[in-house]
C-alpha positions, 0 to 999 in steps of 0.5 A, spaced: 593 855 536 599 857 538 605 859 534 611 854 534 616 859 537 620 853 540 625 849 535 622 842 534 629 840 535 630 842 542 623 839 543 625 832 541 631 833 545 628 835 551 623 829 550 628 824 550 632 827 556 625 827 560 623 820 558 629 817 561 630 822 567 628 820 574 631 826 578 630 833 575 632 839 579 629 846 577 633 852 579 632 860 578 635 866 580 637 870 586 631 874 589 626 870 586 620 874 583 613 872 581 616 869 574 621 865 577 617 862 582 611 861 578 615 858 572 619 853 577 613 851 580 609 850 574 614 846 571 615 842 578 607 840 578 607 838 571 614 833 573 610 831 579 604 829 574 609 824 570 611 821 577 618 824 576 622 826 582 623 833 582 626 839 586 625 846 586 632 850 589 632 857 589 638 861 592 635 865 597 628 867 600 622 869 596 617 874 598 611 872 602 606 874 597 608 868 593 607 863 599 600 862 597 602 858 591 601 851 591 608 847 592 611 853 595 613 850 601 617 845 598 621 850 595 629 849 597 632 855 599 640 854 597 643 859 603 639 855 608 640 848 606 646 848 602 649 841 603 643 838 601 641 842 595 648 841 593 647 833 593 641 834 589 644 838 584 650 833 583 645 827 583 640 830 578 639 827 571 637 833 568 637 841 571 632 846 568 635 853 569 629 857 569 628 865 568 636 867 568 641 868 562 647 867 566 650 863 572 652 869 576 644 870 576 644 864 581 649 867 586 652 861 590 649 856 587 653 857 580 659 853 582 654 847 584 650 847 577 656 848 573 660 842 576 654 837 576 654 832 570 647 833 569 644 835 562 642 842 563 636 846 559 635 853 559 628 856 559 628 864 559 626 870 556 632 875 557 637 877 552 643 875 550 643 868 554 650 865 556 652 858 553 652 854 559 646 849 558 646 843 553 639 846 550 638 853 550 630 855 549 631 863 549 625 868 547 626 875 549 619 876 545 615 872 550 612 875 556 615 871 561 619 865 562 612 862 565 609 863 558 615 859 555 614 853 560 607 853 558 609 852 551 614 847 552 609 843 556 604 843 550 609 842 545 611 836 548 604 834 548 602 834 555 597 840 555 592 835 558 596 833 564 597 841 566 593 841 573 589 847 576 595 848 581 600 848 575 596 853 571 595 857 577 603 858 578 604 859 570 598 864 570 602 868 576 608 868 573 605 871 567 601 876 571 607 878 575 612 879 569 607 883 565 605 888 571 598 885 571 598 885 563 600 892 563 606 891 559 610 886 554 603 883 553 600 885 547 601 879 543 594 876 542 597 869 544 598 871 551 591 871 552 589 865 548 594 862 553 590 865 559 584 862 556 587 855 556 589 856 563 582 858 565 580 852 562 583 848 568 579 852 573 583 857 575 580 864 578 585 869 576 581 875 580 583 871 586 590 870 584 591 877 583 588 879 590 593 874 593 599 877 589 597 884 589 592 885 595 595 882 601 601 886 603 602 889 610 600 895 613 608 897 614 608 896 606 603 901 605 606 906 610 613 905 606 610 906 600 607 913 602 614 915 605 618 913 598 613 917 594 614 923 599 621 923 597 621 921 590 624 926 585 621 927 578 626 930 573 621 934 569 626 936 564 627 928 562 620 926 563 623 921 568 623 919 576 627 916 581 625 913 588 630 911 593 630 906 599 636 906 604 637 900 609 635 905 615 629 907 611 627 899 611 629 898 618 624 904 620 618 900 616 620 893 618 622 892 611 620 884 609 623 881 602 618 883 597 615 890 600 618 894 595 615 890 589 612 894 584 614 901 587 618 902 581 612 902 576 608 907 580 611 914 578 609 912 571 602 914 572 605 921 572 603 925 566 609 925 561 613 921 566 616 915 561 622 912 565 623 911 572 628 908 576 628 905 583 635 904 588 634 900 594 640 898 598 640 891 599 638 889 606 644 883 606 649 885 601 653 892 600 650 893 594 644 897 591 639 893 587 636 897 581 630 897 577 628 900 571 621 901 568 619 905 562 613 906 557 613 906 549 620 905 546 625 908 551 630 902 552 631 901 559 635 895 558 640 899 554 641 904 559 642 899 565 647 895 561 651 902 559 651 905 566 650 899 571 652 893 568 645 890 568 640 888 562 633 886 561 627 887 557 626 894 553 621 896 558 623 893 564 630 891 566 635 892 572 642 892 575 647 893 581 651 898 584 657 898 589 658 904 593 654 909 596 647 911 594 649 918 593 654 916 587 648 911 584 644 917 584 649 921 580 650 916 575 643 915 574 643 923 573 649 922 568 645 917 564 639 921 564 643 927 560 646 922 556 639 919 554 636 926 553 634 925 546 630 919 547 627 922 553 624 928 551 616 928 549 615 931 542 609 936 543 
């Protein structure tokens, strides 16, 4: 049995919306990852099983290694089909906001979502959600938004209607947002949910292969290049990897090719905090990812130095300016957090 994490009042209210709604739109954050796509498609498959007219809209393209997922071809990319997407958003009865905690996280879609008269529900696991939805289901302690979607469907009384396709998407969201269940996944209920998803006929080993073992040759060569240039700060038990636009061009970079790179330095003995700085291929900003082990608060570090946030062991942010300045700011942060980064002997 699962703990009833979601408040019953939110369940009851959403059921009323769900029963009356004909047109439902699901939106998720810019640069969609496995949890954004997995949770969105997991909910989309459920809504389709209930004969609802549902659409998934994301701000921009998502990585190729997620395009095997059932329903991925039906996802609408906002930056390509803005006029049609705006029409769907404006005509929706309900908008489900998944895997983001602030409107700015959906980039150019924010205005259309905010202006829509639709009832709005937030389902998310990031800290400090903003107040832009009528129902807010926010639980930072959960492994992923996909886990919350599973819990929501079950609490509504529809576990039997979760299809194999929907289960595959939910599992993918949970798996990718925990690094293959290597962090933020110590809760025993995570594995109860996995067993329930397995009962739907999913092949978790095959899903792992499709997500993590179908990269291109260019990605593998890029990984080697990035690791060759990695900087290890032994005095702070930290590591930094960087990726410039020129390097991306050199290795024919495609969206998603650097996915997971930030985790690799954590395999070095005593390294407990890692950072990845990547120049965005389209915008003049630097995308930043942080990972840690133990109790080091990447979310606090991200918020203090890069205006970002996230979870204890996984967070991110952005920086406007040269990558050299971002490196300097990161190193300034290491000095400020030195007392938390030293390993006690």
